[in-house]
ROSE-4610 file (N, C-alpha, C; in Angstrom, 1 decimal, always signed):
// ROSE-4610
residu = [M/M/M/T/T/T/R/R/R/L/L/L/Y/Y/Y/I/I/I/L/L/L/D/D/D/V/V/V/D/D/D/D/D/D/F/F/F/R/R/R/A/A/A/V/V/V/I/I/I/E/E/E/V/V/V/G/G/G/A/A/A/A/A/A/V/V/V/A/A/A/G/G/G/V/V/V/A/A/A/S/S/S/R/R/R/R/R/R/I/I/I/S/S/S/D/D/D/Y/Y/Y/V/V/V/E/E/E/L/L/L/A/A/A/A/A/A/D/D/D/G/G/G/E/E/E/I/I/I/V/V/V/I/I/I/D/D/D/R/R/R/R/R/R/A/A/A/T/T/T/G/G/G/V/V/V/R/R/R/H/H/H/A/A/A/V/V/V/W/W/W/Y/Y/Y/S/S/S/T/T/T/V/V/V/A/A/A/G/G/G/V/V/V/A/A/A/D/D/D/G/G/G/R/R/R/V/V/V/S/S/S/Q/Q/Q/F/F/F/D/D/D/K/K/K/D/D/D/A/A/A/L/L/L/R/R/R/V/V/V/E/E/E/P/P/P/A/A/A]
num = [1/1/1/2/2/2/3/3/3/4/4/4/5/5/5/6/6/6/7/7/7/8/8/8/9/9/9/10/10/10/11/11/11/12/12/12/13/13/13/14/14/14/15/15/15/16/16/16/17/17/17/18/18/18/19/19/19/20/20/20/21/21/21/22/22/22/23/23/23/24/24/24/25/25/25/26/26/26/27/27/27/28/28/28/29/29/29/30/30/30/31/31/31/32/32/32/33/33/33/34/34/34/35/35/35/36/36/36/37/37/37/38/38/38/39/39/39/40/40/40/41/41/41/42/42/42/43/43/43/44/44/44/45/45/45/46/46/46/47/47/47/48/48/48/49/49/49/50/50/50/51/51/51/52/52/52/53/53/53/54/54/54/55/55/55/56/56/56/57/57/57/58/58/58/59/59/59/60/60/60/61/61/61/62/62/62/63/63/63/64/64/64/65/65/65/66/66/66/67/67/67/68/68/68/69/69/69/70/70/70/71/71/71/72/72/72/73/73/73/74/74/74/75/75/75/76/76/76/77/77/77/78/78/78/79/79/79/80/80/80/81/81/81]
x = [+0.8/+0.0/+0.8/+0.7/+1.3/+0.7/+1.5/+1.0/+1.8/+1.0/+1.5/+1.1/+2.0/+1.6/+1.7/+0.7/+0.5/+0.2/+0.9/+0.5/-0.8/-1.6/-3.0/-3.2/-3.0/-3.1/-4.0/-4.5/-5.4/-4.8/-3.5/-2.9/-2.9/-2.9/-2.9/-4.3/-5.3/-6.6/-7.1/-7.0/-7.4/-6.7/-5.4/-4.7/-5.1/-5.3/-5.9/-7.2/-8.2/-9.4/-9.4/-8.7/-8.6/-8.0/-6.9/-6.3/-7.2/-8.0/-8.9/-10.1/-10.3/-11.5/-11.1/-9.8/-9.4/-9.9/-10.5/-11.0/-9.8/-10.2/-9.2/-8.2/-8.4/-7.5/-8.3/-7.8/-8.4/-7.6/-8.3/-7.6/-8.0/-7.0/-7.2/-6.2/-6.7/-5.8/-4.9/-3.6/-2.7/-1.9/-2.2/-1.7/-1.9/-0.8/-0.9/-0.8/-0.9/-0.9/-2.1/-2.3/-3.3/-2.6/-2.9/-2.3/-3.3/-2.8/-3.5/-3.0/-3.7/-3.3/-4.0/-3.3/-3.9/-3.1/-3.8/-3.1/-2.2/-2.6/-1.7/-1.1/-1.0/-0.4/-1.5/-0.9/-1.7/-1.4/-2.4/-2.1/-3.1/-2.4/-3.2/-2.9/-3.9/-3.7/-3.6/-2.6/-2.4/-3.5/-3.9/-4.9/-6.3/-6.6/-7.8/-7.7/-6.6/-6.4/-6.6/-6.2/-6.4/-5.2/-4.2/-3.2/-2.1/-1.4/-0.3/+0.9/+1.8/+3.0/+3.8/+3.9/+4.6/+4.1/+2.7/+2.1/+2.1/+2.0/+2.1/+3.4/+4.5/+5.9/+6.2/+5.4/+5.8/+4.7/+4.0/+2.9/+3.4/+4.3/+4.7/+5.5/+5.0/+5.6/+6.4/+5.9/+6.5/+5.9/+6.5/+6.0/+6.5/+5.6/+6.0/+5.5/+6.3/+6.0/+5.7/+6.4/+6.2/+7.4/+7.3/+8.3/+7.6/+8.1/+7.5/+8.1/+7.2/+7.8/+7.4/+6.6/+6.3/+5.9/+6.5/+6.1/+6.5/+5.6/+5.8/+4.6/+4.5/+3.4/+2.1/+2.1/+0.9/+0.4/+1.2/+0.7/+1.7/+1.1/+2.0/+1.6/+2.6/+2.4/+3.2/+2.6/+3.4/+3.1/+4.0/+4.0/+4.3/+3.8/+4.3/+5.7/+6.3/+7.7/+8.0]
y = [-1.2/+0.0/+1.3/+2.1/+3.4/+4.4/+5.1/+6.0/+7.3/+8.4/+9.7/+10.5/+11.1/+11.8/+13.3/+14.0/+15.4/+16.0/+17.0/+17.7/+18.1/+17.9/+18.2/+19.6/+20.6/+22.0/+22.7/+23.9/+24.5/+24.8/+25.1/+25.4/+24.3/+23.1/+22.0/+21.3/+21.8/+21.2/+21.0/+21.9/+21.7/+20.5/+20.4/+19.3/+18.0/+17.9/+16.7/+16.3/+17.3/+17.0/+16.5/+17.2/+16.7/+15.4/+15.2/+13.8/+12.7/+13.0/+11.9/+11.7/+12.6/+12.4/+11.7/+11.4/+10.6/+9.1/+8.6/+7.2/+6.2/+5.4/+4.4/+4.9/+6.0/+6.7/+6.7/+6.1/+6.2/+7.2/+7.8/+8.8/+8.5/+8.7/+8.6/+9.5/+10.1/+10.9/+10.1/+10.3/+9.7/+10.9/+11.0/+12.1/+13.4/+14.0/+15.4/+15.4/+14.2/+14.0/+13.3/+13.5/+12.7/+11.7/+10.5/+9.5/+9.3/+9.5/+9.2/+7.8/+6.8/+5.4/+5.0/+4.2/+3.5/+2.4/+1.4/+0.2/+0.5/+1.5/+2.0/+3.4/+4.1/+5.5/+6.4/+7.5/+8.6/+9.8/+10.5/+11.6/+12.8/+13.9/+15.1/+16.2/+16.8/+17.9/+19.2/+19.9/+21.1/+22.2/+22.3/+23.4/+23.0/+21.7/+21.4/+21.8/+21.9/+22.3/+23.8/+24.6/+26.0/+26.7/+25.9/+26.4/+27.1/+28.0/+28.7/+27.7/+28.1/+27.3/+27.1/+28.1/+28.0/+27.0/+26.9/+25.9/+24.5/+24.5/+23.2/+22.5/+23.3/+22.6/+22.3/+22.6/+22.2/+21.2/+20.6/+19.7/+18.4/+17.7/+16.4/+16.3/+15.6/+15.3/+14.0/+13.1/+11.7/+10.8/+9.8/+8.8/+7.5/+6.4/+5.1/+4.1/+3.1/+2.1/+2.7/+3.8/+4.4/+5.5/+6.1/+7.1/+8.2/+9.5/+10.6/+10.6/+10.5/+10.5/+11.7/+12.6/+13.8/+14.8/+16.0/+17.0/+18.2/+18.7/+20.0/+20.9/+22.0/+22.9/+22.3/+21.1/+20.5/+19.5/+18.6/+17.5/+16.9/+16.2/+15.4/+13.9/+13.1/+11.7/+10.9/+10.0/+9.0/+7.6/+7.0/+5.6/+4.6/+3.4/+2.2/+1.9/+1.6/+1.2/-0.1]
z = [-0.1/+0.1/+0.0/-0.9/-1.0/-0.1/+0.8/+1.7/+1.7/+1.6/+1.7/+3.0/+3.7/+4.9/+4.8/+5.3/+5.2/+6.6/+7.0/+8.4/+8.3/+9.3/+9.5/+10.0/+9.1/+9.5/+8.4/+8.8/+7.8/+6.5/+6.4/+5.2/+4.2/+4.6/+3.8/+3.6/+4.2/+4.2/+2.8/+1.8/+0.5/-0.2/+0.0/-0.6/+0.1/+1.3/+1.9/+1.3/+1.2/+0.8/-0.7/-1.6/-2.9/-3.0/-2.2/-2.2/-1.8/-0.7/-0.2/-1.1/-1.9/-2.9/-4.1/-4.3/-5.4/-5.3/-6.3/-6.3/-5.8/-4.9/-4.5/-3.4/-2.9/-1.9/-0.6/+0.5/+1.8/+2.6/+3.6/+4.4/+5.9/+6.7/+8.1/+8.9/+10.0/+10.9/+11.7/+11.8/+12.6/+13.4/+14.7/+15.4/+14.8/+14.4/+13.8/+12.3/+11.8/+10.2/+9.7/+8.3/+7.6/+6.8/+6.7/+5.9/+4.8/+3.5/+2.3/+1.8/+1.6/+1.2/+0.0/-0.8/-1.9/-2.4/-3.0/-3.5/-4.6/-5.4/-6.6/-6.3/-7.3/-7.2/-6.7/-6.0/-5.5/-6.3/-7.0/-7.8/-7.4/-7.1/-6.5/-7.5/-8.1/-9.1/-8.2/-8.5/-7.8/-8.1/-9.3/-9.6/-8.9/-8.8/-8.0/-6.6/-6.1/-4.6/-4.3/-5.4/-5.2/-4.4/-4.0/-3.1/-4.0/-3.3/-3.9/-3.8/-4.8/-4.9/-3.6/-2.8/-1.5/-0.6/-0.5/+0.2/-0.4/-1.7/-2.4/-2.2/-2.4/-2.3/-0.9/+0.1/+1.4/+2.1/+1.1/+1.5/+2.1/+1.5/+1.7/+3.1/+4.1/+5.3/+5.2/+4.4/+4.4/+3.4/+3.0/+2.1/+2.6/+2.6/+3.0/+1.9/+1.7/+0.5/-0.8/-1.1/-2.4/-2.6/-3.8/-4.1/-4.8/-4.6/-5.3/-6.7/-7.7/-9.2/-9.9/-9.3/-9.9/-8.7/-8.7/-7.7/-8.3/-9.2/-9.8/-9.8/-10.6/-10.5/-11.0/-11.5/-12.1/-11.1/-10.5/-9.8/-8.8/-7.8/-6.9/-7.1/-7.6/-7.9/-7.0/-6.3/-5.5/-6.0/-6.4/-7.0/-6.0/-6.2/-5.3/-5.4/-4.3/-4.4/-5.1]
């Protein structure tokens, strides 16, 4: 299972909500973080989140059982390891 961790603060709320709404992605709160998990890849479209670049590029707190294969102005893509 591919897992992405994002700090659960207001600045990242839109990223968490868009990520959790992707088909096949489950979300759960773990302490101060939200874990987004999927059997396959996790893809979050930056424009759908509406966040500015500074917030976007500080979103990722951690990744487990996967690797970031795209993290640019368009999308964040985490693929299975």
